[in-house]
C-alpha positions in Angstrom: 3.0 103.5 30.3 6.5 102.3 31.2 7.0 100.1 34.2 9.9 98.2 35.5 7.5 95.4 36.4 6.1 93.2 33.6 3.1 92.4 35.7 2.3 96.0 36.2 2.6 96.6 32.4 0.2 93.7 31.6 -2.2 94.7 34.3 -2.3 98.3 33.1 -3.0 97.1 29.6 -5.7 94.8 30.7 -7.3 97.6 32.7 -7.2 100.0 29.7 -8.7 97.4 27.3 -11.4 96.3 29.8 -12.4 99.4 31.7 -11.4 102.4 29.7 -11.8 101.2 26.1 -14.1 98.2 26.3 -12.0 96.3 23.7 -12.4 92.5 23.6 -9.0 90.7 23.9 -7.5 87.4 24.7 -4.3 86.9 26.7 -1.7 84.5 25.4 1.4 83.1 27.1 4.5 82.4 25.0 4.0 78.7 25.4 0.4 79.0 23.9 1.8 80.9 20.9 4.4 78.2 20.5 1.9 75.4 20.7 -1.1 76.9 18.9 0.2 79.9 16.9 -1.8 83.1 16.9 -5.5 82.7 16.2 -6.8 83.8 12.8 -9.2 86.2 14.5 -6.4 88.2 16.1 -5.8 91.5 14.2 -3.4 93.2 16.6 -0.9 91.6 18.9 0.0 93.9 21.8 3.2 93.1 23.7 3.6 95.3 26.8 6.9 95.8 28.6 7.9 92.2 29.1 11.2 90.6 30.0 12.3 90.3 26.3 15.0 87.6 26.8 12.7 85.4 28.9 9.8 85.7 26.5 12.1 85.1 23.5 13.4 81.9 25.1 9.9 80.8 26.3 8.5 81.2 22.7 11.1 78.8 21.4 11.7 78.4 17.7 8.1 77.5 16.9 6.7 80.5 18.8 9.2 82.9 17.3 8.4 81.6 13.8 4.6 81.9 14.5 4.9 85.6 15.3 7.1 86.3 12.4 4.8 84.5 10.0 1.7 86.2 11.4 3.3 89.6 10.9 4.5 88.7 7.4 0.9 87.7 6.6 -0.4 91.2 7.6 -0.8 91.0 11.4 -0.2 94.2 13.3 2.4 94.0 16.1 2.3 96.9 18.7 5.0 96.9 21.3 6.6 99.1 24.0 9.4 98.8 26.6 10.6 95.2 26.7 8.0 94.3 24.0 9.9 96.6 21.6 13.1 94.8 22.5 11.5 91.5 21.9 10.3 92.7 18.4 13.9 93.6 17.7 15.2 90.2 18.8 12.6 88.6 16.6 13.9 90.5 13.6 10.6 92.4 13.3 12.1 95.8 14.0 15.1 97.7 12.7 15.6 99.2 16.2 18.8 98.2 18.0 18.9 97.9 21.7 22.2 98.2 23.6 22.3 97.2 27.3 22.5 100.3 29.5 25.8 101.1 31.2 24.0 102.1 34.4 20.6 102.2 36.0 19.3 104.4 38.8 15.5 104.2 39.0 14.0 106.5 41.6 17.1 108.7 41.7 16.9 112.5 41.9 19.1 114.6 39.6 19.9 118.3 40.0 18.9 120.0 36.7 20.3 123.3 35.7 17.6 125.4 34.0 17.8 128.0 31.3 15.7 130.7 33.1 15.1 132.6 29.9 13.2 129.6 28.4 9.4 129.8 28.8 9.2 126.2 30.2 11.4 127.2 33.1 9.1 130.1 34.1 8.8 129.9 37.9 11.2 127.0 38.3 14.4 128.9 39.0 18.0 128.3 37.9 18.1 124.7 39.2 15.6 122.1 40.3 15.6 118.4 41.2 14.0 115.8 39.0 
């Protein structure tokens, strides 16, 4: 799931883990990782779509080093959205993120369709997305 709200992304993940999958988990804030590190019992660190720069700064040097050390020791880091950008900023991903030149969430675009393509069947020559 991608969300423009970090709270929605976390809430969705918590719901999936609790309700849909019945997977036990603990929630950790950046300050907790900075102070305590990642518990030895944690096998997978899930980072949803967070504000990457804010979390990077909140982790501080100690928290950033804790995550990098945990991954280097075999921990599995799974990220998406802003979490993926955070992994890149931590040097744990080779992915590069460039700031977008524009943003228009919720906008509609007129799309010209190739009416000969099977996926356009019944759509017509143009539609709005």
